[in-house]
N, C-alpha and C positions, 0 to 999 in steps of 0.2 A: 402815263408812267410805265402804265402796266400793260396797255395794247403795245407801246414799243418792246417791252423785253415779248412777252408772246408771240411779235409778226418776228422778231428776230429767231425764235424756237423753230417758228413755222418754217422760217427761211434756211434755218440750218441743217433739217431735213433731206436726206438723198428723198427725189422722186421715186412714187412706189411704178415697180415694171408690173407692162401687160401681163407678163405670168402672174405676178403676185396681188392682182388688179382680181382675173380671171381666176384667181385660189379663193380670192377671199370672198366671194361673188357667189361661186360655188359652195364652199365651205358651211356660207351665212344661210342660203337655201335645203340645204343638206339640213342643215341645225334642227328648221324647221321644220322638214321631211321627216324628219327620228321623233321629234317630241311631239307631232299628232302620230305618228307610228307609234310611238307607247301608248298615248290615248287610248288608241284603239284598239290596241294589246290588250292591256287593261281592261274597256270598256266589253271586250270577246271575249274575256276570259279565257285568253288562250295561254296566258301562263299564270302563276299570282302574283297578285298586288304588287308585294314588294319587290319582285324581280321586273315587273312593266317597267312602275313606275321609279323606281330607284336606277334600274340600268340602262333607263333612256333619260334620263338625270345628266346620269355619270355619263351616256356617250357625248348627249349633249355638251356639257363642261368642255370632254377633250376638244370634242371642235370648237369650240369659242375660242380655248384654251390655243390652238389650231395656229388661228387666222393672223394674229401679231407675228408666231414665229413664222411667218414664211419673208418674212426677212431676209431669215437665214438661207442657205444654202440647205442642211438641213432637216429645216423647215416643212420642204417638200416632201422628203421622205418619209415626216409623219403626215403629211397630210394622203401620203399610199397608204400609209398603215392604219389610218381613219379610214380612205375605202374600206378596206380587209374585212375593216372590223363591221361594216354597216355590211357587208356582204354575207360574216360569219353570222351576222341575227340571223340568217335565215335556216343557222340550225339549231334553234330554240321556235321559229314563227315561219314552215317553207314558204313562205307568202312572198318573206323581207329579202329573199333570195333575188325574186325580180324589182324590187326598189332597190336593193344592192346593186344588183347589175348596172337597175338605170345611172344610179350614182356614180357608181365607177366609169362607168363610159363618159357621159360627161364630164367627170372631172381625166378621164385620158382624152380628151381631144379638146378641154381646153388646156391642160400641160404643153399639147403637140401643138397647134395652133401657135400659142403663145409664144413658145421656143420658134416657131415660124417668123411672127412678127417679129420678135425680139433682132432676129436674124436680120430680117430686111431690112429694118432700120437701122441697124450698126452698119452695112454695108451702103445704106444711103448717106450716114454721116460722115463714113468715110470717100466715100465717092464725090462729096459736096465742099472735104477740103482739102 
């Protein structure tokens, strides 16, 4: 009985878009990188321990919270804000400008290519019908 209910819930959910999938993957990797970055900053004593650890934890939580919000159009804007926050960590530790810049570049590429793929899929479906 429970299996039927679960499969019914799974079927009612709209399929994830390519852009949403790519965004989720990128944010997931960025969360890992930011967690490890916070540990490195803590270990190098580049910032006071509470700033490094609590700041890193807050940024990781924001990233994790953004992932399910990508199902909404405004979730992508939140994703862009996360990219800006990651780049802004370079104001505290200059090496993070490089990490943030690479993260923003990968996010930008994923968003541009995701849009492109979804447009091509829409044209294909339209031509098929």
